[in-house]
N, C-alpha and C positions, 0 to 999 in steps of 0.2 A: 811887393805882395807876401802878406803877412801866413803864415802856416796855417791857420782858420780860412784865411781866404781859399788859398789851396783848397781844403777839404771841403769847402762851399763848391766849388767850383766843378772837385768831383763829380760831388756828389748831385749837382742840377746835371752834367755830361751824363749820368747813370741812369737818373731819370727821363731826360730826353731818350737817349738811344729805348729803354725800356716800354717808351712811348710809341718808337715810331714802331717798333719790335711789331707791339699792341695791333697798329694801325693796319703794318704791311699783312698780318696776319687776319684780319680784318676784310682785307682786298680780294683777299685772297680764295677765287671759285673753288669748290671741292674738283678733284680731278675726276669726268666720270668717260667712259667706253661703250662705244659701238661694235658690237660681238659681231664675225662674221659667221657666227655659229655652225664654223669648218675649224675643228680644233687643231687641225695642221695649221690653219694660217693663226687662229687665235689666242697659240702657243708660242708663236714667235713673235709679238706683239707685248712691250709691257701693259699690262692692264688687261687683260685679255678680250684687246678689240683695239679696235681706232680710237684716237681719245680725240673728244668733243673738245669744242672751246681750244679748238686749234689750227691751223695750218697746215693740209698734203695737197701730193705733189702726183698728178698723172700725165703718162704720154703716151702715145702710140709706138708701140715698138718700134714702124716706117714712119718715113713718108705719104704714104698713099693715105687717100681715103679710107680704107676699108679697116687699118689697123686705128684711123682716126674716130673711127664710128666705132670700135669698140671699146677704144679708152671712155668715151664720152659716155657709150653703155656701164660702165664699171662707174663711172664718177653718179650716173643718173639713179645707180641702182642704189649707191652708196646712201645719196641725199634723198631717195625714196624711204630708207629705213629711218629715217629720225622722226618719221610720221607728220611733221608740220607742214609750214609753207616756205618752198624754196628760190631765190633767186639765182635767174641764170641770166649773167652777164659775156656779151659776145660783140665784135665790132661786124662780124658778116653775119645777117639773117637769114641762116641754112641752118637751124637749127629747126631739125624733125621733129614734130611733137608725136606722131606716131610712134616712131622708134624709142622715142625716152619711154613713153608710154607702157610699154613692152615687157618695159625695167624697171617698173614699178612707181612710177615717177605721173601722173598721172595731169590732165591740162589745168584742172583745176586747183594745185599744189601748186602751179608753174607759175612765175611772174616772171619773165623773158624783157630783160633788160637792154636795147643796143645802142650803143655806142658807135662815135665816129673817128677814136683813134684809139691805142693801147695809155696813153698818159690819163684820160677820161674812165678808161676801162676799172685801171687800177683806184681810180676813188671812187668812184660805184664801188668793187668788189670791197673798199675798206668802210663805205658807207652802210652798205647792207650787212655787213659782220656786226659794226657798229651797234646798229635800228634795234637789235632785242627782240622781235617779234619775229624772225624766221631763224626755223631750223638749220636750216647750210645754205650756205651762198655758193654757188660754181660758175668758174669765170673764165672763159678761154682765152688764157694767157700767152703771149707771145715772148715776150722778154721780165725777167723777173730777179735782181739783184739782192742784195744783202737788204738795202735799206728798207727796200718796199717790201718784203719777207717779212722782215720783223715790225713792220706798220702792222702788216696784216695779221701778224701773231698776234700782237696786240689786242687789235682789236676785238680777233676770236675769243682770246682771254676775259676780254673784257665782256663779254654776252654767256660766252658759251655755244657760240654757235660752230658750226663746223666749214669751216674754210677749202674749198677746194679746188686750186690750181690746174686748171685743165690745160695743159701746155700745149699748144697750136702757132705751126709756125707757117707765115706764107712763101716763106724763101727756105728750101732745105741748108742752104746753109745756115740761116738762125738756131736751126735745131742744135750745134754746139753747145747754145746757151743753156741748155739741158743738164749740161755735169756741173755747172759752177756752183761755190755752196749757194745757200739760202738757208733760212731759219724753218722750214718747214718741220716738220715733227715725221714724216714717211715720206719717201720717193717711190714711188712704184710706176713700171711700163706693162702695157697690155699688146698682145696681137696676137693676132685670132690666124687660128689654125686648123685644116683640115679634121674630122675625124675622118677614124680610119679606119672605123665601121659604121656603118649607116643602118637604123635599126629599118628604116622605110627609103627604098632607093628615091635619094635625089634631099630626104628630108632627115634635119638634126639637128637638134639644140647646138648651137654654135659652142664652139672653144676653142678656151685664151689659155696661150703660154703667158700668164701672169708674175711679172719679179717684183719682190719690193728689194729695189736698189738701196735701198737707207732706209735705217729707222734710229732715233734716239735709244739708244742703250741697251741696244738686241742685238742680232745678228741679222745679215740681208736673208734672202730665199728664195727659189724658184717654185712656181705652181704649177699645175697642168687645170682647168677648172672649165666648169661647162659656165655659160655667161649666165647674166641673171634672168629669173624668172620671173613672174610677175606681182611677185610681193617685192625682188631688189635684192633676191638670196641667189649667190655664188654654190657652185655645187663640187665635189668629188666626181670625176666622171664611172660612171657604174664601176669598169674596169679595175679602176684604182681606192674603190670607197676602204675595200675589205684590205686591202694591204699596203707596202708602201709607192711611194708614186714613181715613176721609170725614171733610171739613171740620170742625174742632173735637175733633176726635178724635184722640188720642198725638200732639198735638204740646206744644210746652213754655209753661208759663206760669210766674208769678213765682214765685219763690226763698222759700221758707215764712224 
């Protein structure tokens, strides 16, 4: 090959790299974020909120129904604040619409999809994320590996739809899967706790211990929060609103 041919080849390669770079830049959607409007949480998250067009995981703190319901309400509140239609995929037709509505996700915005098995659930989850007309998709997932989560993350990125993998297990032994690496941007665990003081005997807004167990590019943290209101917003309990959270909560931990 002559020196002239080598120069031509290098020029062609440089031109090809430039064209590929332009295509990649045009295909990447600008990253947007959904703030919690709780500074103690938003300051812990890159971008000041939960990344849209991304996959996030949420689980209950234990294997019981109470913590599972708290995790579902946490997801419902987030999905409600995206402002549009939300698809909820599950394999057990036991979603309680009234409870979800209390977290801001009203029935007129909710599309429920009930399937027979986990494989079909993941397919429905991915299709919902790729559809483009939904602002959020929630799927009650028992198992989630790196391959499946990468597909879901890419699907979410392609449309800007928020993906919430609500980890729900039929058997307690399956809960160990929650610690395995995935492509999700954040990982949360929600546990219901009893308020120490009730403003009215037997009546109080639910209170959660919320753990940010993993977040890309930032440190993990723990929070004590009041459950979602009718618009989907969580809040610091009044006793903590004007000062730092109690020891062990609201503090940073090791980076994921």
